[in-house]
C-alpha positions as a Markdown table, in Angstrom:
| # | Residue | x | y | z |
|---|---|---|---|---|
| 1 | Unk | -1.5 | 72.9 | 84.6 |
| 2 | Unk | -0.7 | 76.7 | 85.8 |
| 3 | Unk | 1.9 | 78.9 | 83.9 |
| 4 | Unk | 3.1 | 82.4 | 84.9 |
| 5 | Unk | 3.0 | 85.3 | 82.6 |
| 6 | Unk | 3.5 | 88.9 | 83.8 |
| 7 | Unk | 2.1 | 89.7 | 87.4 |
| 8 | Unk | -0.7 | 87.2 | 87.0 |
| 9 | Unk | -0.9 | 83.4 | 86.7 |
| 10 | Unk | -2.8 | 82.5 | 83.8 |
| 11 | Unk | -4.0 | 78.9 | 83.6 |
| 12 | Unk | -3.7 | 76.9 | 80.2 |
| 13 | Unk | -5.8 | 73.8 | 80.3 |
| 14 | Unk | -5.0 | 71.0 | 77.4 |
| 15 | Unk | -7.5 | 68.5 | 76.9 |
| 16 | Unk | -5.9 | 65.1 | 75.8 |
| 17 | Unk | -8.5 | 63.3 | 73.6 |
| 18 | Unk | -8.6 | 59.2 | 74.1 |
| 19 | Unk | -8.5 | 56.8 | 71.2 |
| 20 | Unk | -11.0 | 54.3 | 71.2 |
| 21 | Unk | -10.6 | 50.7 | 70.0 |
| 22 | Unk | -11.9 | 51.5 | 66.7 |
| 23 | Unk | -9.5 | 54.3 | 66.0 |
| 24 | Unk | -6.5 | 52.2 | 67.2 |
| 25 | Unk | -7.6 | 49.6 | 64.3 |
| 26 | Unk | -7.9 | 51.9 | 61.2 |
| 27 | Unk | -8.3 | 51.1 | 57.7 |
| 28 | Unk | -4.4 | 51.0 | 57.0 |
| 29 | Unk | -4.9 | 47.0 | 57.1 |
| 30 | Unk | -6.7 | 47.3 | 54.2 |
| 31 | Unk | -4.3 | 48.9 | 52.2 |
| 32 | Unk | -2.1 | 46.4 | 53.2 |
| 33 | Unk | -4.2 | 43.6 | 52.2 |
| 34 | Unk | -4.8 | 45.2 | 48.7 |
| 35 | Unk | -1.1 | 45.1 | 48.2 |
| 36 | Unk | -0.7 | 41.5 | 49.2 |
| 37 | Unk | -3.7 | 40.5 | 47.0 |
| 38 | Unk | -2.2 | 42.6 | 43.8 |
| 39 | Unk | 1.2 | 40.9 | 44.2 |
| 40 | Unk | -0.2 | 37.4 | 44.5 |
| 41 | Unk | -2.1 | 38.1 | 41.4 |
| 42 | Unk | 0.9 | 39.4 | 39.5 |
| 43 | Unk | 2.6 | 36.2 | 40.4 |
| 44 | Unk | 0.0 | 33.7 | 39.1 |
| 45 | Unk | -0.2 | 36.0 | 35.9 |
| 46 | Unk | 3.5 | 35.5 | 35.5 |
| 47 | Unk | 3.5 | 31.7 | 36.1 |
| 48 | Unk | 0.5 | 31.4 | 33.7 |
| 49 | Unk | 2.2 | 33.3 | 31.1 |
| 50 | Unk | 5.4 | 31.0 | 31.7 |
| 51 | Unk | 3.1 | 27.9 | 31.7 |
| 52 | Unk | 1.6 | 28.7 | 28.2 |
| 53 | Unk | 5.0 | 29.7 | 26.9 |
| 54 | Unk | 6.4 | 26.2 | 28.0 |
| 55 | Unk | 3.2 | 24.6 | 26.5 |
| 56 | Unk | 3.7 | 26.0 | 22.8 |
| 57 | Unk | 7.6 | 25.4 | 23.2 |
| 58 | Unk | 6.4 | 21.7 | 23.9 |
| 59 | Unk | 4.3 | 21.5 | 20.9 |
| 60 | Unk | 6.8 | 22.9 | 18.8 |
| 61 | Unk | 9.2 | 20.4 | 19.5 |
| 62 | Unk | 6.7 | 17.6 | 19.3 |
| 63 | Unk | 6.3 | 18.8 | 15.7 |
| 64 | Unk | 9.9 | 18.9 | 15.1 |
| 65 | Unk | 11.0 | 15.4 | 16.5 |
| 66 | Unk | 7.8 | 13.5 | 16.9 |
| 67 | Unk | 5.7 | 12.9 | 19.8 |
| 68 | Unk | 7.9 | 12.4 | 23.2 |
| 69 | Unk | 6.7 | 10.5 | 26.3 |
| 70 | Unk | 6.4 | 12.3 | 29.4 |
| 71 | Unk | 7.2 | 11.6 | 33.2 |
| 72 | Unk | 6.7 | 13.4 | 36.1 |
| 73 | Unk | 4.3 | 15.9 | 37.5 |
| 74 | Unk | 1.0 | 17.5 | 36.2 |
| 75 | Unk | 2.5 | 21.2 | 35.8 |
| 76 | Unk | 4.7 | 23.7 | 37.3 |
| 77 | Unk | 2.5 | 24.1 | 40.2 |
| 78 | Unk | 3.1 | 21.0 | 41.7 |
| 79 | Unk | 6.7 | 21.1 | 42.7 |
| 80 | Unk | 7.9 | 18.1 | 40.6 |
| 81 | Unk | 10.0 | 18.3 | 37.6 |
| 82 | Unk | 9.2 | 16.6 | 34.3 |
| 83 | Unk | 11.6 | 14.3 | 32.3 |
| 84 | Unk | 11.2 | 14.1 | 28.6 |
| 85 | Unk | 12.2 | 10.7 | 27.0 |
| 86 | Unk | 12.3 | 11.2 | 23.3 |
| 87 | Unk | 11.2 | 7.8 | 21.3 |
| 88 | Unk | 14.1 | 5.8 | 19.7 |
| 89 | Unk | 13.4 | 4.6 | 16.2 |
| 90 | Unk | 15.1 | 2.3 | 14.5 |
| 91 | Unk | 16.4 | 3.3 | 10.8 |
| 92 | Unk | 14.5 | 1.9 | 8.3 |
| 93 | Unk | 16.1 | -0.9 | 6.0 |
| 94 | Unk | 17.8 | 0.1 | 3.0 |
| 95 | Unk | 15.5 | -0.1 | -0.2 |
| 96 | Unk | 16.7 | -2.7 | -2.9 |
| 97 | Unk | 16.7 | -2.1 | -6.5 |
| 98 | Unk | 15.3 | -4.5 | -8.8 |
| 99 | Unk | 18.3 | -6.2 | -9.5 |
| 100 | Unk | 19.3 | -6.7 | -5.8 |
| 101 | Unk | 15.6 | -7.6 | -5.2 |
| 102 | Unk | 15.9 | -10.3 | -7.9 |
| 103 | Unk | 19.4 | -11.6 | -6.7 |
| 104 | Unk | 17.7 | -11.8 | -3.2 |
| 105 | Unk | 15.2 | -14.3 | -4.2 |
| 106 | Unk | 17.0 | -15.7 | -7.0 |
| 107 | Unk | 17.1 | -19.3 | -5.3 |
| 108 | Unk | 14.1 | -19.2 | -3.3 |
| 109 | Unk | 11.3 | -21.7 | -3.9 |
| 110 | Unk | 7.8 | -21.1 | -2.3 |
| 111 | Unk | 6.0 | -24.3 | -2.3 |
| 112 | Unk | 2.6 | -23.6 | -2.3 |
| 113 | Unk | 2.5 | -20.0 | -3.0 |
| 114 | Unk | -0.1 | -17.7 | -1.4 |
| 115 | Unk | -0.8 | -13.9 | -1.9 |
| 116 | Unk | 2.4 | -12.5 | -0.8 |
| 117 | Unk | 4.6 | -14.7 | -2.8 |
| 118 | Unk | 2.4 | -14.5 | -5.6 |
| 119 | Unk | 3.3 | -10.7 | -5.8 |
| 120 | Unk | 6.8 | -11.4 | -5.2 |
| 121 | Unk | 6.3 | -13.8 | -8.7 |
| 122 | Unk | 4.9 | -10.8 | -10.4 |
| 123 | Unk | 7.8 | -8.3 | -9.4 |
| 124 | Unk | 10.3 | -11.2 | -10.9 |
| 125 | Unk | 8.3 | -11.8 | -14.1 |
| 126 | Unk | 7.9 | -8.1 | -14.8 |
| 127 | Unk | 11.9 | -8.2 | -14.2 |
| 128 | Unk | 12.3 | -10.8 | -16.4 |
| 129 | Unk | 10.4 | -9.7 | -19.3 |
| 130 | Unk | 12.3 | -6.2 | -19.5 |
| 131 | Unk | 15.7 | -8.6 | -19.4 |
| 132 | Unk | 14.1 | -10.6 | -22.8 |
| 133 | Unk | 12.9 | -7.1 | -24.3 |
| 134 | Unk | 9.2 | -8.6 | -24.0 |
| 135 | Unk | 7.6 | -5.7 | -21.7 |
| 136 | Unk | 4.9 | -5.0 | -24.1 |
| 137 | Unk | 4.4 | -9.0 | -24.7 |
| 138 | Unk | 4.0 | -9.7 | -20.7 |
| 139 | Unk | 1.2 | -8.6 | -18.4 |
| 140 | Unk | 0.9 | -9.8 | -14.9 |
| 141 | Unk | -1.5 | -9.3 | -12.2 |
| 142 | Unk | -2.5 | -10.5 | -9.0 |
| 143 | Unk | -6.3 | -11.6 | -9.0 |
| 144 | Unk | -8.6 | -13.4 | -6.2 |
| 145 | Unk | -8.0 | -16.7 | -8.2 |
| 146 | Unk | -4.0 | -16.4 | -8.3 |
| 147 | Unk | -1.8 | -15.2 | -10.8 |
| 148 | Unk | -2.8 | -14.0 | -14.1 |
| 149 | Unk | -0.3 | -14.0 | -16.6 |
| 150 | Unk | -1.1 | -12.7 | -20.3 |
| 151 | Unk | 1.5 | -13.6 | -23.3 |
| 152 | Unk | 0.4 | -11.5 | -26.6 |
| 153 | Unk | 1.2 | -9.8 | -29.5 |
| 154 | Unk | 2.2 | -6.1 | -29.9 |
| 155 | Unk | 2.3 | -4.2 | -33.0 |
| 156 | Unk | 5.7 | -5.2 | -34.2 |
| 157 | Unk | 5.8 | -9.0 | -33.4 |
| 158 | Unk | 3.1 | -11.8 | -33.2 |
| 159 | Unk | 3.2 | -14.9 | -31.0 |
| 160 | Unk | 2.3 | -17.4 | -33.6 |
| 161 | Unk | 2.5 | -17.1 | -37.2 |
| 162 | Unk | -0.9 | -15.9 | -38.8 |
| 163 | Unk | -3.5 | -18.6 | -39.0 |
| 164 | Unk | -1.2 | -21.2 | -37.4 |
| 165 | Unk | 0.0 | -22.6 | -34.1 |
| 166 | Unk | 3.4 | -22.2 | -35.2 |
| 167 | Unk | 5.4 | -20.1 | -32.1 |
| 168 | Unk | 7.8 | -17.6 | -33.1 |
| 169 | Unk | 11.2 | -17.3 | -31.7 |
| 170 | Unk | 10.7 | -14.3 | -29.3 |
| 171 | Unk | 7.8 | -16.0 | -27.8 |
| 172 | Unk | 9.4 | -19.2 | -27.3 |
| 173 | Unk | 12.0 | -17.8 | -25.7 |
| 174 | Unk | 9.7 | -15.6 | -23.4 |
| 175 | Unk | 7.8 | -18.8 | -22.5 |
| 176 | Unk | 11.2 | -20.6 | -21.8 |
| 177 | Unk | 12.4 | -18.1 | -19.1 |
| 178 | Unk | 8.8 | -17.8 | -17.9 |
| 179 | Unk | 9.3 | -21.4 | -17.0 |
| 180 | Unk | 12.3 | -20.8 | -14.6 |
| 181 | Unk | 9.8 | -18.4 | -12.8 |
| 182 | Unk | 6.7 | -21.1 | -12.7 |
| 183 | Unk | 9.0 | -23.8 | -11.6 |
| 184 | Unk | 9.4 | -22.1 | -8.0 |
| 185 | Unk | 5.9 | -22.9 | -7.0 |
| 186 | Unk | 3.8 | -26.0 | -6.3 |
| 187 | Unk | 0.6 | -24.2 | -7.6 |
| 188 | Unk | -1.3 | -25.6 | -10.5 |
| 189 | Unk | -1.6 | -23.8 | -13.5 |
| 190 | Unk | -4.5 | -23.4 | -16.1 |
| 191 | Unk | -3.6 | -22.4 | -19.8 |
| 192 | Unk | -6.2 | -21.2 | -21.9 |
| 193 | Unk | -5.9 | -19.9 | -25.8 |
| 194 | Unk | -7.9 | -16.7 | -27.3 |
| 195 | Unk | -8.2 | -15.3 | -30.9 |
| 196 | Unk | -9.9 | -12.4 | -32.1 |
| 197 | Unk | -13.1 | -12.2 | -33.8 |
| 198 | Unk | -11.8 | -12.6 | -37.4 |
| 199 | Unk | -13.3 | -15.9 | -39.0 |
| 200 | Unk | -10.9 | -18.6 | -39.6 |
| 201 | Unk | -10.3 | -18.5 | -43.5 |
| 202 | Unk | -9.7 | -22.1 | -44.3 |
| 203 | Unk | -11.5 | -25.3 | -45.0 |
| 204 | Unk | -12.4 | -28.8 | -43.6 |
| 205 | Unk | -14.3 | -27.0 | -40.6 |
| 206 | Unk | -11.2 | -26.0 | -38.8 |
| 207 | Unk | -12.1 | -22.8 | -37.0 |
| 208 | Unk | -11.0 | -20.2 | -34.2 |
| 209 | Unk | -11.7 | -22.5 | -31.5 |
| 210 | Unk | -9.7 | -25.1 | -33.1 |
| 211 | Unk | -6.6 | -22.5 | -33.5 |
| 212 | Unk | -7.3 | -21.1 | -29.9 |
| 213 | Unk | -7.1 | -24.7 | -28.4 |
| 214 | Unk | -4.0 | -25.7 | -30.8 |
| 215 | Unk | -1.9 | -22.5 | -29.6 |
| 216 | Unk | -2.8 | -23.3 | -25.8 |
| 217 | Unk | -1.3 | -26.8 | -26.2 |
| 218 | Unk | 1.4 | -25.8 | -27.8 |
| 219 | Unk | 2.3 | -23.3 | -24.9 |
| 220 | Unk | 1.8 | -26.1 | -22.8 |
| 221 | Unk | 4.2 | -28.1 | -24.6 |
| 222 | Unk | 6.8 | -25.6 | -24.4 |
| 223 | Unk | 6.7 | -25.1 | -20.8 |
| 224 | Unk | 6.9 | -28.8 | -20.0 |
| 225 | Unk | 9.9 | -29.1 | -22.5 |
| 226 | Unk | 11.6 | -26.2 | -20.6 |
| 227 | Unk | 11.3 | -28.0 | -17.2 |
| 228 | Unk | 7.7 | -27.6 | -15.8 |
| 229 | Unk | 6.4 | -30.5 | -14.3 |
| 230 | Unk | 3.7 | -31.9 | -16.5 |
| 231 | Unk | 1.2 | -32.5 | -13.3 |
| 232 | Unk | 1.6 | -28.6 | -12.4 |
| 233 | Unk | -0.7 | -28.0 | -15.6 |
| 234 | Unk | -4.4 | -28.8 | -14.6 |
| 235 | Unk | -5.9 | -28.0 | -17.9 |
| 236 | Unk | -5.7 | -26.3 | -21.5 |
| 237 | Unk | -8.8 | -25.0 | -22.8 |
| 238 | Unk | -9.8 | -23.3 | -26.4 |
| 239 | Unk | -11.6 | -19.7 | -25.6 |
| 240 | Unk | -11.7 | -18.4 | -29.5 |
| 241 | Unk | -13.1 | -15.2 | -29.2 |
| 242 | Unk | -15.4 | -15.8 | -26.2 |
| 243 | Unk | -13.3 | -13.6 | -23.6 |
| 244 | Unk | -12.2 | -10.5 | -25.7 |
| 245 | Unk | -9.8 | -7.9 | -23.9 |
| 246 | Unk | -11.4 | -5.5 | -26.3 |
| 247 | Unk | -15.0 | -5.9 | -26.7 |
| 248 | Unk | -15.4 | -2.7 | -28.5 |
| 249 | Unk | -12.9 | -4.0 | -31.1 |
| 250 | Unk | -13.5 | -7.5 | -31.4 |
| 251 | Unk | -11.2 | -7.7 | -34.5 |
| 252 | Unk | -8.2 | -6.3 | -33.1 |
| 253 | Unk | -4.9 | -7.9 | -32.6 |
| 254 | Unk | -5.1 | -7.4 | -28.9 |
| 255 | Unk | -7.3 | -9.9 | -28.4 |
| 256 | Unk | -5.1 | -12.7 | -29.4 |
| 257 | Unk | -3.0 | -14.1 | -26.7 |
| 258 | Unk | -2.4 | -17.1 | -24.2 |
| 259 | Unk | -3.3 | -16.7 | -20.5 |
| 260 | Unk | -1.9 | -18.7 | -17.9 |
| 261 | Unk | -3.7 | -18.7 | -14.5 |
| 262 | Unk | -1.5 | -19.8 | -11.7 |
| 263 | Unk | -4.5 | -21.2 | -9.1 |
| 264 | Unk | -4.5 | -20.5 | -5.4 |
| 265 | Unk | -5.1 | -23.4 | -3.2 |
| 266 | Unk | -8.7 | -22.2 | -2.7 |
| 267 | Unk | -8.9 | -21.8 | -6.2 |
| 268 | Unk | -7.4 | -25.2 | -6.8 |
| 269 | Unk | -9.5 | -26.8 | -4.3 |
| 270 | Unk | -12.6 | -25.5 | -6.1 |
| 271 | Unk | -11.2 | -26.8 | -9.3 |
| 272 | Unk | -11.0 | -30.1 | -8.0 |
| 273 | Unk | -14.4 | -30.1 | -6.5 |
| 274 | Unk | -16.0 | -29.0 | -9.9 |
| 275 | Unk | -13.9 | -31.5 | -12.0 |
| 276 | Unk | -12.0 | -34.1 | -9.7 |
| 277 | Unk | -13.3 | -36.9 | -7.8 |
| 278 | Unk | -14.0 | -34.7 | -4.5 |
| 279 | Unk | -17.6 | -33.6 | -5.7 |
| 280 | Unk | -20.8 | -35.1 | -5.3 |
| 281 | Unk | -22.6 | -36.2 | -8.7 |
| 282 | Unk | -25.5 | -37.9 | -9.9 |
| 283 | Unk | -24.8 | -40.6 | -12.5 |
| 284 | Unk | -27.6 | -41.8 | -14.6 |
| 285 | Unk | -27.9 | -44.8 | -16.5 |
| 286 | Unk | -30.9 | -47.5 | -17.9 |
| 287 | Unk | -31.0 | -48.5 | -13.8 |
| 288 | Unk | -32.1 | -44.7 | -13.1 |
| 289 | Unk | -30.1 | -42.1 | -11.3 |
| 290 | Unk | -27.4 | -43.0 | -9.1 |
| 291 | Unk | -26.1 | -40.4 | -6.4 |
| 292 | Unk | -22.4 | -40.6 | -5.6 |
| 293 | Unk | -20.9 | -38.7 | -3.0 |
| 294 | Unk | -17.5 | -37.0 | -2.8 |
| 295 | Unk | -14.5 | -39.5 | -2.8 |
| 296 | Unk | -16.8 | -42.6 | -3.9 |
| 297 | Unk | -15.4 | -44.5 | -6.5 |
| 298 | Unk | -17.1 | -45.7 | -9.6 |
């Protein structure tokens, strides 16, 4: 390129540099990619924080209203919604008071009572003892063999007149009331009499064995007279002071009692095997030993 200046011509030469392929693709793209990466990292950090906050809210909700049932996607990244279905629980039935419980079972007959029915009988007997002002005179508990019922003295009232089998009025009434509960089941009954270890003061060989047996038999008669079927009673036994409630105080009046054992079906079956015609036995005679299998007649 030529350019005139003054009287002479001045030649100005401008050289243009040629941009190569590498210069056309400079490091600007790296800056853009870094910005894009930072933006994606920021997005994922926001999503992670949102997910953590949502999980915490869900845990708080489960602690408040119970464990819900979840349906839907696996999380916020799968693009699906999640539906919370809260469990519906039926309200519990209202609790019955002792009086209402007794009225609800007032006319119920259990037949051959199992453990569940024996527990209900125990409740009825305790309620009956409260009504009869005999809480300290009646002790009831369910044992593996059945329902164990203890009728006993307290500090103010004796079941029998001292040294005799004469039943006092308070305990007669208690046994009559007890009959009304025992009559609801077909379970068999064993009655045993117990004394303390104080020797019987009398003549003619009468001792605590006789006294405990007579008292047990007297209790049996009152139950039968009050309406309990005689066939319900399998055995009446005398225990004297052989089964003390307080072994450390053998002469304590707490050992004097009448015990009733209402047998389970299994315990009754065992009793029949021991004492009835269901058990095998060996009979001895002058002709020798004779084995008799269960159920064989003599």
